[in-house]
C-alpha positions in Angstrom: -55.1 -38.2 15.0 -54.7 -37.0 18.9 -50.9 -37.3 18.1 -51.5 -34.6 15.0 -53.5 -32.5 17.0 -51.6 -32.1 20.1 -48.3 -31.5 18.0 -50.5 -28.5 15.9 -51.4 -27.0 19.5 -47.6 -27.1 20.4 -46.6 -25.5 17.4 -49.4 -22.6 17.7 -48.6 -22.5 21.3 -44.8 -21.9 20.5 -45.1 -19.1 17.2 -47.4 -17.2 20.2 -45.4 -17.3 22.6 -42.6 -16.2 19.9 -44.6 -13.6 18.7 -45.8 -12.2 22.3 -42.1 -12.4 23.2 -41.3 -9.7 19.8 -44.3 -6.9 21.4 -42.4 -6.3 24.6 -39.6 -4.3 23.6 -37.1 -6.4 25.2 -35.6 -8.5 22.1 -35.9 -4.5 19.7 -33.3 -3.1 22.2 -35.9 -1.5 24.3 -34.9 -1.2 27.7 -39.0 -0.3 28.5 -38.2 3.2 30.4 -41.5 4.2 29.4 -42.8 2.0 30.8 -41.9 2.1 35.0 -42.9 5.0 35.7 -46.3 5.1 37.0 -46.9 7.9 34.1 -45.2 7.3 31.4 -43.0 9.8 31.0 -38.8 8.8 32.4 -36.9 10.1 34.8 -33.7 12.3 34.0 -31.7 9.7 35.5 -33.0 7.0 33.7 -32.9 8.9 30.0 -29.0 9.9 31.1 -28.7 6.0 31.8 -30.3 5.1 28.3 -28.0 7.7 26.8 -25.0 6.3 27.9 -25.8 2.8 27.2 -26.2 4.1 23.9 -23.0 5.6 23.5 -21.2 2.8 24.8 -22.9 0.5 22.4 -21.8 3.0 19.2 -18.1 2.9 20.8 -17.8 -0.6 20.9 -20.0 -1.1 17.2 -17.0 1.6 15.5 -14.0 -0.1 17.5 -15.3 -3.4 15.7 -16.0 -1.7 12.4 -19.7 -2.6 12.4 -20.8 0.5 12.2 -20.3 0.6 8.7 -22.7 0.6 6.0 -22.8 -2.4 4.6 -22.9 -2.4 0.4 -25.2 -4.3 -1.4 -26.0 -5.1 -4.9 -28.1 -2.1 -5.7 -24.9 0.4 -4.5 -23.2 -0.6 -8.4 -26.7 1.4 -9.9 -26.7 4.5 -7.2 -24.4 7.5 -7.6 -23.4 8.0 -4.3 -19.6 8.3 -4.5 -17.4 9.3 -1.4 -15.9 12.5 -2.2 -13.0 11.0 0.4 -12.5 8.7 -2.2 -13.3 10.0 -5.1 -10.2 12.3 -6.5 -10.6 14.0 -9.8 -7.2 15.6 -11.9 -7.5 17.8 -14.5 -6.5 15.9 -17.9 -5.1 18.6 -19.6 -2.6 19.5 -16.6 -2.1 15.5 -16.4 -0.4 15.1 -19.9 1.2 18.8 -20.1 3.1 17.8 -17.2 4.3 14.8 -18.8 4.9 16.5 -21.8 6.9 19.5 -21.0 9.0 17.3 -18.1 9.6 14.6 -20.7 13.4 15.0 -20.3 12.8 13.7 -16.2 12.8 9.6 -15.8 9.4 8.5 -14.6 10.1 7.3 -11.2 5.7 6.9 -9.9 2.5 8.1 -11.5 -0.7 7.9 -10.1 -3.3 9.5 -12.7 -6.0 9.0 -9.4 -4.0 11.1 -6.9 -2.9 13.3 -9.0 0.8 12.6 -7.8 3.7 12.7 -10.5 7.3 11.4 -9.1 10.4 11.9 -11.4 14.0 11.3 -10.8 16.6 13.5 -11.9 17.5 14.8 -15.2 19.2 17.2 -17.2 17.0 19.8 -19.3 18.3 20.4 -22.9 20.3 22.9 -23.2 21.2 23.1 -19.3 23.1 22.0 -17.1 22.1 21.0 -13.9 20.1 18.0 -13.0 16.7 18.6 -11.3 14.3 16.5 -10.2 10.4 17.5 -10.1 7.0 15.9 -8.0 3.9 17.3 -9.9 0.3 17.3 -7.8 -2.4 17.9 -9.7 -5.2 18.6 -7.1 -8.4 19.5 -8.4 -9.9 19.0 -11.8 -10.4 22.8 -12.7 -7.5 24.2 -15.5 -6.1 27.0 -13.3 -3.1 27.9 -11.7 -4.7 26.7 -8.1 -4.7 22.9 -9.3 -1.3 22.4 -9.9 2.1 22.3 -7.2 5.1 21.7 -8.6 8.3 20.9 -6.2 11.7 20.9 -8.1 15.0 20.0 -6.0 18.5 19.9 -7.7 21.2 17.0 -7.3 23.6 19.0 -5.9 21.4 20.0 -2.9 21.2 23.6 -3.9 18.3 25.5 -3.7 15.9 26.4 -7.0 15.1 29.6 -7.8 11.6 30.5 -7.1 11.8 31.9 -10.5 12.6 28.3 -11.9 9.8 26.9 -10.7 7.0 29.3 -11.1 8.5 29.2 -15.4 8.0 25.4 -15.1 4.5 25.8 -14.1 3.7 28.2 -16.4 5.0 26.1 -18.8 2.9 23.5 -17.7 -0.2 25.4 -17.5 0.6 27.2 -21.1 1.0 23.4 -22.8 -2.4 22.3 -20.7 -4.3 25.6 -22.5 -3.2 24.4 -26.3 -4.1 20.6 -25.4 -7.7 22.1 -24.5 -8.0 24.4 -27.6 -7.2 21.0 -29.8 -9.5 19.2 -28.3 -11.9 21.8 -28.8 -11.6 22.3 -32.4 -12.3 17.9 -32.6 
């Protein structure tokens, strides 16, 4: 029995020592600035030193990628989408762009960023080959949400009227699609 009591005493002593060490503030990152002076108020030099040390720790954490918030299972149930990664594209402008420029072969289309890149193609009844890049940048159905860049095969400049007429055709078709959806 004395060995059993001795072991229990040793475990309790270690637990109490560990618990008392938590109260010193050294384990929690507190440097004890508020307890060093006789009045309990830190000096300006001590505050500057603490701020520099905190800034240095923060810079090291950023460099190591440790300042990023870690995701948990509960993030699935929250509506905390990052606006820097969430891009909304107007579906009517997207579909209208594909409808109006259906004579151009699609090289790349990304509905998450709203970019459509086409290859060269000749419009019906035209003799010149064009290439287009369409950027739908906003969920609103208006002219500010649509950007069309045209390029001709020969390197000749494309007139602003041509680009504007394509933008108008896309906007008109998008409005038609919107009206069709509202009748359902």
